[in-house]
C-alpha atoms as a printed R data frame, in Angstrom:
    type eleno elety resid chain resno        x      y       z
1   ATOM     1    CA   UNK     A     1 -117.046 17.926 216.502
2   ATOM     2    CA   UNK     A     2 -119.755 17.115 214.469
3   ATOM     3    CA   UNK     A     3 -119.567 13.081 215.080
4   ATOM     4    CA   UNK     A     4 -122.645 13.357 218.015
5   ATOM     5    CA   UNK     A     5 -125.398 14.842 215.414
6   ATOM     6    CA   UNK     A     6 -126.046 11.633 213.786
7   ATOM     7    CA   UNK     A     7 -129.318 10.037 214.321
8   ATOM     8    CA   UNK     A     8 -130.769 13.602 216.040
9   ATOM     9    CA   UNK     A     9 -127.959 13.871 218.081
10  ATOM    10    CA   UNK     A    10 -126.346 10.380 219.134
11  ATOM    11    CA   UNK     A    11 -129.235  8.833 217.723
12  ATOM    12    CA   UNK     A    12 -131.826 10.526 220.096
13  ATOM    13    CA   UNK     A    13 -133.777 11.192 217.176
14  ATOM    14    CA   UNK     A    14 -134.539 14.880 218.152
15  ATOM    15    CA   UNK     A    15 -132.878 18.036 215.518
16  ATOM    16    CA   UNK     A    16 -131.533 16.690 212.438
17  ATOM    17    CA   UNK     A    17 -128.123 16.710 212.531
18  ATOM    18    CA   UNK     A    18 -127.763 18.135 209.193
19  ATOM    19    CA   UNK     A    19 -130.224 21.339 210.423
20  ATOM    20    CA   UNK     A    20 -127.329 21.676 213.481
21  ATOM    21    CA   UNK     A    21 -124.707 21.724 211.038
22  ATOM    22    CA   UNK     A    22 -126.071 24.232 208.802
23  ATOM    23    CA   UNK     A    23 -127.112 26.049 211.857
24  ATOM    24    CA   UNK     A    24 -123.594 26.227 212.995
25  ATOM    25    CA   UNK     A    25 -122.208 27.057 209.170
26  ATOM    26    CA   UNK     A    26 -124.575 30.359 209.534
27  ATOM    27    CA   UNK     A    27 -123.635 30.766 213.086
28  ATOM    28    CA   UNK     A    28 -119.575 30.709 211.828
29  ATOM    29    CA   UNK     A    29 -120.205 33.293 209.302
30  ATOM    30    CA   UNK     A    30 -122.537 35.739 210.932
31  ATOM    31    CA   UNK     A    31 -122.492 34.888 214.180
32  ATOM    32    CA   UNK     A    32 -121.200 37.054 217.516
33  ATOM    33    CA   UNK     A    33 -118.425 36.567 219.514
34  ATOM    34    CA   UNK     A    34 -119.764 39.417 222.518
35  ATOM    35    CA   UNK     A    35 -122.565 39.664 224.189
36  ATOM    36    CA   UNK     A    36 -123.181 43.264 223.164
37  ATOM    37    CA   UNK     A    37 -123.396 42.316 219.781
38  ATOM    38    CA   UNK     A    38 -127.356 41.831 219.174
39  ATOM    39    CA   UNK     A    39 -127.321 42.842 215.828
40  ATOM    40    CA   UNK     A    40 -125.033 40.135 214.513
41  ATOM    41    CA   UNK     A    41 -127.026 37.780 216.982
42  ATOM    42    CA   UNK     A    42 -130.286 38.481 215.306
43  ATOM    43    CA   UNK     A    43 -129.711 38.338 211.753
44  ATOM    44    CA   UNK     A    44 -127.641 34.837 212.746
45  ATOM    45    CA   UNK     A    45 -131.276 34.258 214.135
46  ATOM    46    CA   UNK     A    46 -133.259 35.520 211.131
47  ATOM    47    CA   UNK     A    47 -131.301 33.347 208.785
48  ATOM    48    CA   UNK     A    48 -131.456 29.953 210.693
49  ATOM    49    CA   UNK     A    49 -135.264 30.777 211.304
50  ATOM    50    CA   UNK     A    50 -135.106 30.731 207.247
51  ATOM    51    CA   UNK     A    51 -133.172 28.045 206.754
52  ATOM    52    CA   UNK     A    52 -135.224 25.821 209.109
53  ATOM    53    CA   UNK     A    53 -138.815 27.098 207.504
54  ATOM    54    CA   UNK     A    54 -137.537 26.271 203.675
55  ATOM    55    CA   UNK     A    55 -136.320 23.105 205.050
56  ATOM    56    CA   UNK     A    56 -139.863 22.135 206.980
57  ATOM    57    CA   UNK     A    57 -141.602 23.347 203.707
58  ATOM    58    CA   UNK     A    58 -140.167 20.225 202.157
59  ATOM    59    CA   UNK     A    59 -139.940 17.832 204.667
60  ATOM    60    CA   UNK     A    60 -142.768 18.973 207.550
61  ATOM    61    CA   UNK     A    61 -140.527 18.526 210.584
62  ATOM    62    CA   UNK     A    62 -136.786 19.058 211.697
63  ATOM    63    CA   UNK     A    63 -137.234 16.437 214.256
64  ATOM    64    CA   UNK     A    64 -134.701 13.146 213.056
65  ATOM    65    CA   UNK     A    65 -137.371 10.521 214.292
66  ATOM    66    CA   UNK     A    66 -139.928 11.606 211.858
67  ATOM    67    CA   UNK     A    67 -137.794 12.113 209.189
68  ATOM    68    CA   UNK     A    68 -136.814  8.717 208.889
69  ATOM    69    CA   UNK     A    69 -139.373  6.532 210.652
70  ATOM    70    CA   UNK     A    70 -137.098  5.249 212.782
71  ATOM    71    CA   UNK     A    71 -135.952  5.438 216.449
72  ATOM    72    CA   UNK     A    72 -132.098  4.664 216.517
73  ATOM    73    CA   UNK     A    73 -131.918  4.032 220.022
74  ATOM    74    CA   UNK     A    74 -133.674  0.913 219.350
75  ATOM    75    CA   UNK     A    75 -130.951 -1.948 217.755
76  ATOM    76    CA   UNK     A    76 -133.401 -3.214 215.940
77  ATOM    77    CA   UNK     A    77 -134.485  0.205 214.023
78  ATOM    78    CA   UNK     A    78 -130.624  0.721 213.161
79  ATOM    79    CA   UNK     A    79 -130.427 -2.793 211.796
80  ATOM    80    CA   UNK     A    80 -133.463 -1.457 209.264
81  ATOM    81    CA   UNK     A    81 -131.972  1.451 209.011
82  ATOM    82    CA   UNK     A    82 -128.980  0.071 207.534
83  ATOM    83    CA   UNK     A    83 -130.924 -2.582 205.677
84  ATOM    84    CA   UNK     A    84 -133.370  0.654 203.769
85  ATOM    85    CA   UNK     A    85 -129.912  2.383 203.024
86  ATOM    86    CA   UNK     A    86 -131.189  5.381 204.952
87  ATOM    87    CA   UNK     A    87 -127.708  6.961 205.075
88  ATOM    88    CA   UNK     A    88 -128.834  7.985 201.310
89  ATOM    89    CA   UNK     A    89 -131.925  9.385 202.472
90  ATOM    90    CA   UNK     A    90 -129.470 11.406 205.258
91  ATOM    91    CA   UNK     A    91 -126.866 12.495 202.173
92  ATOM    92    CA   UNK     A    92 -130.298 14.209 200.587
93  ATOM    93    CA   UNK     A    93 -131.043 16.355 204.129
94  ATOM    94    CA   UNK     A    94 -127.516 17.059 203.932
95  ATOM    95    CA   UNK     A    95 -127.527 18.469 200.718
96  ATOM    96    CA   UNK     A    96 -130.444 20.422 201.325
97  ATOM    97    CA   UNK     A    97 -129.397 21.820 204.646
98  ATOM    98    CA   UNK     A    98 -126.333 22.715 202.991
99  ATOM    99    CA   UNK     A    99 -127.806 24.399 199.924
100 ATOM   100    CA   UNK     A   100 -130.159 26.558 202.053
101 ATOM   101    CA   UNK     A   101 -127.277 27.292 204.354
102 ATOM   102    CA   UNK     A   102 -125.283 28.400 201.725
103 ATOM   103    CA   UNK     A   103 -127.756 30.759 199.547
104 ATOM   104    CA   UNK     A   104 -128.526 32.471 202.836
105 ATOM   105    CA   UNK     A   105 -124.780 33.039 203.159
106 ATOM   106    CA   UNK     A   106 -124.289 34.251 200.138
107 ATOM   107    CA   UNK     A   107 -127.435 36.664 200.319
108 ATOM   108    CA   UNK     A   108 -125.010 38.233 203.026
């Protein structure tokens, strides 16, 4: 289900997949299943907004292309991604988002 999140959604360079994944985790815990559950929706939105703000404090953006300074639609940049071992950098983004989501979930 999360396969296309890599590279800012299918290498498009938009929102970082780690941020999307963390938002999904928060939504799983706090989200609503009925349209009229506005309180749950507002709480979920507030938690995800806080997670994004906290991520942006450290990284200034949630956009993949800006975070890694590469365009993964370009084969040459994909090669650079491998050569520069950017998976390690992305793993740091995943860890950061996981920790932020975990904290926000813990707070309730």
